[in-house]
N, C-alpha and C positions, 0 to 999 in steps of 0.2 A: 500449448499454452503460450508460446513464444512472444507474440507481438503485443506490446502494451502501448497505449496512447494516452495523452493528456486528457483527463476527464473520465477515464475508465474507473469503474468501481471494482475493488477486489476484496475478497474475504481472506484474512490472514489466519495462520494457525493459532497464534497466541492473541488473546484479546488485550486491548489497551486497558490500563488501570481504571478508566471511566466505565468500562463494561462493554464497549462496542468492539466488534472485530471486523467492521466494514470501513474501508478507507478509500479515498479518492486520490488518483495519481495527479500531481500538479507539476512534476518535472520528470523528464525521461532523458537518459543518457548513460554515462558510466555510473552515475549515482541516480537514485530515484528519490524524489521527495513526495511523501504521501501525507494526506491530511485526514484526520479522524472525522468521520461524518457526524459523530455525536457531540464532541466537545470542541472541535476545531483545531486541536493541537497538530502541528506538522512535525514530521520526523524525516531525516535524511538517511538513506541506507545505500550501501554499495550494491551494484546490480546482482552480484552472486548471492548475497544474503537475502535480498528482496525476492529473487526467483525461488530460493529454497523455502521461504516462509509464506508464499502465496498458496492458499488452499484452493480457491477457485476465482475465476473472473466472472463478475456479475453482469 
């Protein structure tokens, strides 16, 4: 699962409060910024937490 790129869509283990569990990657590095595909909210996560919470790469 290792390589992630800007624009990739990922399914996370926990859904966002809006109900969607699909996110788009908008920043890659030591931290990941991901954007909810349903409501548009963006969240910044450390790489370790991001990699643990990804269920699958779409």
